C-alpha positions in Angstrom: 3.1 25.9 25.9 4.6 24.2 22.7 4.6 26.2 19.6 5.0 25.5 16.0 6.8 28.0 13.6 5.8 27.5 9.9 8.1 28.3 7.0 6.6 31.6 6.4 6.7 32.4 10.3 2.9 31.7 11.2 2.9 30.1 14.4 0.3 27.6 15.9 -0.3 26.9 19.5 0.5 22.9 20.2 -1.2 21.0 22.8 1.2 21.3 25.9 2.4 17.9 27.5 1.7 15.3 24.6 3.8 12.2 24.4 4.2 9.6 22.0 5.3 6.3 23.2 6.1 3.0 21.4 7.4 -0.3 22.1 10.4 -1.2 19.9 12.8 -4.3 19.1 16.6 -4.1 19.3 16.7 -3.2 15.6 14.3 -0.4 16.3 11.3 -2.2 14.2 7.8 -2.5 16.1 8.0 -4.8 18.9 6.1 -7.7 20.0 4.5 -6.3 22.9 1.6 -4.2 22.6 0.6 -0.8 24.4 -2.8 0.5 25.4 -4.0 4.0 26.7 -4.2 7.4 24.8 -5.0 7.4 21.4 -3.6 5.1 18.6 -1.1 6.4 16.5 1.2 5.1 13.6 2.8 1.7 13.7 1.4 0.8 17.2 2.3 3.7 19.1 0.1 5.6 21.5 -0.3 9.4 21.9 -0.5 10.2 25.5 -1.6 13.3 27.3 -0.2 14.4 30.7 -2.3 14.9 33.6 -0.5 16.8 36.8 2.8 15.8 35.2 1.3 12.1 35.0 1.0 10.2 31.5 -0.2 6.1 31.8 0.1 3.5 29.4 -0.4 -0.4 29.5 2.3 -2.6 28.2 1.0 -6.1 27.3 4.4 -8.3 26.9 4.6 -11.3 24.4 4.6 -14.9 25.3 8.0 -15.5 24.3 11.1 -14.2 26.0 12.4 -11.1 24.5 13.8 -7.9 25.1 12.3 -4.7 23.9 12.5 -0.9 24.6 10.0 1.4 25.4 10.8 4.8 23.9 9.0 8.0 24.9 9.0 10.8 22.6 7.6 14.3 22.5 4.5 14.9 20.2 5.7 16.7 17.3 1.9 18.1 16.9 0.9 15.8 14.4 0.7 12.9 16.4 4.1 11.7 15.7 7.2 11.4 17.5 9.4 14.2 17.6 12.5 14.8 20.4 13.2 11.4 22.2 13.4 12.2 25.9 13.6 8.5 27.4 13.9 5.0 26.8 13.3 2.0 29.1 14.5 -1.5 28.8 11.7 -4.2 29.0 13.0 -7.8 29.7 10.2 -10.3 29.2 10.7 -13.9 30.8 8.1 -15.2 28.7 5.1 -17.4 29.8 
């Protein structure tokens, strides 16, 4: 599992397998689409646990055409994104 080491050398076990997922626009700002699943985190992000190697979220696109990105990061133990492990382009046609 993951481990956090504090400045004084103390360690704290972190939950294994947590991911932070968020939708951003081309400028890195929160996107127009929304995510569901897991627990709410800052700026519309979701904190999602892995179960048997799978994390599940639902993306609801905006009505207007746009291009957004789904950003996947490791949980830093505080429910915020740490190391980015993936970025996926979401092209929305509008509807």
